[in-house]
C-alpha positions in Angstrom: 18.6 -45.6 23.0 22.2 -45.7 22.8 24.9 -45.1 24.7 25.9 -41.7 22.1 22.2 -40.7 21.9 21.8 -40.8 25.8 24.9 -38.5 26.3 23.7 -35.9 23.2 20.6 -35.6 25.3 22.3 -34.7 28.5 24.1 -32.2 27.3 21.0 -30.6 24.9 19.1 -30.3 28.6 21.9 -29.7 30.6 22.6 -26.5 27.8 19.1 -25.5 28.5 18.9 -25.6 31.8 21.9 -23.6 32.7 22.3 -20.7 30.2 21.3 -17.5 30.8 21.5 -14.3 29.0 24.6 -12.4 30.3 23.9 -9.7 32.7 23.1 -6.4 32.0 22.2 -7.5 27.8 19.6 -5.7 26.3 16.3 -7.9 25.9 16.4 -9.5 22.2 13.5 -7.6 19.5 12.5 -10.9 18.2 8.5 -9.3 17.8 7.2 -6.3 16.4 6.8 -3.4 18.5 4.3 -2.2 20.8 1.7 -0.7 19.1 2.7 -1.6 15.3 0.6 -1.1 12.4 1.1 -1.2 8.9 2.3 2.1 7.2 2.1 2.1 3.3 4.9 4.6 1.9 3.9 7.3 -0.4 3.8 7.0 -4.2 3.8 9.7 -6.5 -0.2 10.1 -7.5 0.8 11.1 -11.2 2.5 8.1 -11.8 -0.7 6.3 -9.8 -2.7 7.8 -12.1 -1.4 6.1 -14.9 -1.7 3.1 -13.1 -5.4 3.2 -12.9 -5.6 4.1 -16.9 -3.3 1.4 -17.2 -5.4 -1.6 -15.6 -8.9 0.4 -17.0 -10.3 1.0 -13.1 -12.5 3.5 -15.2 -14.1 0.8 -16.5 -16.3 0.6 -13.2 -15.5 3.6 -11.2 -16.0 7.2 -12.2 -13.8 9.9 -10.8 -15.8 13.2 -11.4 -13.4 16.0 -12.9 -11.1 13.4 -14.5 -11.3 13.0 -18.2 -11.2 9.3 -18.3 -12.7 7.1 -20.8 -16.9 6.4 -20.1 -17.4 3.9 -17.7 -18.3 0.1 -19.2 -21.9 -0.6 -18.1 -21.4 -4.6 -19.0 -18.8 -4.6 -16.4 -19.5 -4.6 -12.2 -19.7 -1.0 -11.5 -17.8 0.1 -8.0 -18.1 3.4 -6.5 -17.7 6.7 -7.6 -14.0 7.4 -6.3 -13.7 11.5 -5.8 -15.4 11.4 -3.2 -12.7 8.4 -1.0 -9.8 10.5 -0.4 -10.5 12.8 2.6 -12.9 9.5 3.8 -9.9 6.7 4.1 -6.2 6.4 5.3 -3.6 5.1 2.0 -3.9 2.0 3.6 -7.5 1.2 2.9 -6.9 1.9 -0.9 -3.9 -0.7 -1.0 -5.8 -3.3 1.0 -9.0 -2.4 -1.2 -6.7 -3.1 -4.4 -5.7 -6.2 -3.0 -8.2 -8.0 -1.0 -11.1 -6.4 -1.9 -13.1 -9.0 -0.6 -12.2 -7.2 3.0 -13.8 -3.8 2.3 -16.0 -4.1 -0.3 -19.8 -3.2 -0.1 -23.0 -5.2 -0.5 -24.0 -3.5 -3.1 -20.6 -4.4 -4.7 -20.6 -8.0 -4.0 -21.6 -11.1 -5.7 -24.5 -13.8 -5.3 -21.2 -16.0 -3.4 -20.6 -12.9 -1.3 -17.2 -11.7 -2.3 -16.6 -8.6 -4.4 -16.7 -8.6 -7.8 -14.2 -6.6 -8.2 -11.2 -8.5 -10.3 -8.1 -9.2 -9.3 -4.3 -7.6 -10.1 -2.3 -9.0 -7.7 -0.4 -11.0 -10.2 0.5 -8.3 -12.9 0.6 -5.3 -10.9 3.7 -4.3 -9.3 4.7 -3.2 -5.9 5.7 0.3 -6.7 2.8 0.4 -9.0 0.6 -0.4 -6.1 1.9 2.3 -4.1 1.1 4.4 -6.4 -2.0 3.9 -7.3 -2.6 4.2 -3.5 -1.8 7.1 -3.2 -3.0 8.4 -6.2 -6.8 7.2 -5.2 -5.9 8.9 -1.4 -5.2 12.5 -3.6 -9.0 12.6 -5.2 -11.3 15.3 -3.8 -15.2 15.9 -5.3 -14.6 18.9 -7.4 -17.1 21.7 -7.5 -18.9 20.8 -4.5 -21.1 23.1 -2.4 -20.3 23.3 0.8 -23.2 22.0 2.6 -25.4 18.7 1.7 -28.1 17.4 3.0 -28.7 13.7 2.9 -31.5 11.3 4.5 -30.6 8.0 6.2 -31.0 5.6 9.3 -29.0 5.6 12.3 -26.8 2.9 13.1 -24.9 3.9 15.9 -24.3 6.6 18.2 -20.4 6.7 19.6 -20.1 9.2 22.3 -16.8 9.0 23.6 -15.5 10.0 20.2 -18.9 12.7 19.2 -19.3 10.8 16.4 -22.4 9.5 14.2 -23.3 6.5 11.7 -25.3 6.4 9.9 -26.9 4.3 6.8 -27.6 7.1 4.0 -28.9 7.4 0.5 -26.9 8.4 -2.2 -26.6 12.6 -2.0 -26.0 13.1 -5.9 -22.8 14.9 -7.1 -21.2 14.4 -3.2 -21.4 10.5 -2.3 -22.9 7.4 -3.3 -25.1 5.4 -0.9 -23.0 4.1 2.0 -22.7 3.5 5.4 -19.8 5.8 7.5 -19.6 7.4 10.5 -19.7 11.4 10.8 -18.4 13.9 13.6 -21.2 15.9 15.1 -21.7 18.2 17.9 -22.8 15.5 20.4 -26.0 18.4 21.3 -27.2 17.6 18.2 -27.4 12.9 18.8 -29.6 13.7 22.0 -32.5 11.9 22.1 -31.7 10.0 18.5 -31.3 6.4 19.2 -30.4 3.3 16.4 -33.1 2.8 13.6 -34.2 6.4 13.7 -34.7 7.7 10.4 -32.9 11.1 9.9 -32.3 14.2 7.3 -28.8 15.6 8.3 -26.3 18.6 6.4 -23.1 17.5 6.0 -20.0 20.9 6.1 -18.2 19.4 3.0 -14.9 20.3 4.1 -14.7 19.3 7.5 -17.0 16.2 6.8 -19.1 16.4 9.7 -22.8 16.9 10.2 -23.6 20.4 11.4 -27.7 19.8 11.5 -30.0 16.7 12.5 -33.7 16.8 12.0 -35.8 13.6 13.2 -38.1 12.3 10.7 -41.2 10.3 11.2 -41.9 7.3 10.7 
């Protein structure tokens, strides 16, 4: 190492070992805030509906109550969407659109395990994504009775949050077959365990299970 290089290295070492922040100086904010989560800005659901139409999302997804062209039976049909709004946060729809492999159910995946949903990341603008997500989050099922009944298998009991996770069959006119958690009165899940087959009643306004009957296996 030359004399000039040695001098330079010594100066650098001296700088890092002797410098300190001024007394009372605020700590620099170099990282994301504690408890930070991604928050999607709300868009325009009317414009989002137009985006849904523009990218022919109706080819694979039915939206009950909307007058889109009929499903393309030759396409990989995805879940019906009018039921989805109350079930998920806005950001869920954003992720479902830009990274469907992250959230797609098994029935909507191909032999390689990847979602059958095509990607629009090269064609859709950020604002279109925001508006589409807002439209999907705004959807509500129309003409659904106050109470509906379904059957399924208990996957988990979450006593701390008073929830039951059920893998259930299609509830016609209300919800596709899926696995999801529902709020429930703790008294209704006493004596139940994962694997039990049940018949249950859902309050469609509150999205909560109000009655459970354990079925014989």
